[in-house]
Steps between C-alpha positions, in 0.01 A plus 500: 500500500596712803133529595454124480803439723374757753153343507644151547729622778211665687286189455776273632564725800130513591458123469806426713386762752167318549673163535730642767198623698389149586858377551521712817198318639638161392813549709327640812461244780210701651288450190286191444524395136285282281635446148320268260662432164347412166591136561244459776227665295589270209449200728147618578424494129635149464308360795151591380305293249457750217240290321228564757556873551221752461555818299563692822745234622690528170527877546642449848747241370605735217561772758704264720710406195584871455639542853879540499543566871327606818694677775362615833687676779364583846648666807406685818837679527488876442810499278361221284154658481658828389700312235182333370325837487796645306490209253127550443564873450770426243261282301218756534722776357613284210338576165481125435254444785144620534314532826192277498374583845611669820332480838590728789374382838606713793810623317610149399513412133397201293610528137455292187736581212506331162730486200344407168673329213398390154129527418444689828540178697633527854869410515565593864293580807632663817293523817611683813324499838645741753504379860558678830565400860495119512332480159711370216568687181466279195621547144454247225599475139329277244681473165324363192619404154 
């Protein structure tokens, strides 16, 4: 029983820690934010005529139905870019996330991290693009059900 309580406590702390990462960006006025909720993605599914969809179209619609949220943050500020890099690092170090791909171009990173859920389906995708000078850093999070 003690072990179960300890595991649940660690899990709760790690989940709340990740949520707090993006909250810092949400509150920062020097960060451009795009947040799309499940409601908008649900509207896309309702607009299309599902009777005339091809097999590929149905797969796309099924994927859209799985989207819970999409969040994207961009900034050219050094403080904000460093915060985004720290967030990406936190996800990279997490045992829940696996690195899909990393690109290093002139010392600047592009990373794709993924969390898998039931049946090895993707439940969350994080992408980070490191900027420098006048170039924006970008981090986005795609959550799926």
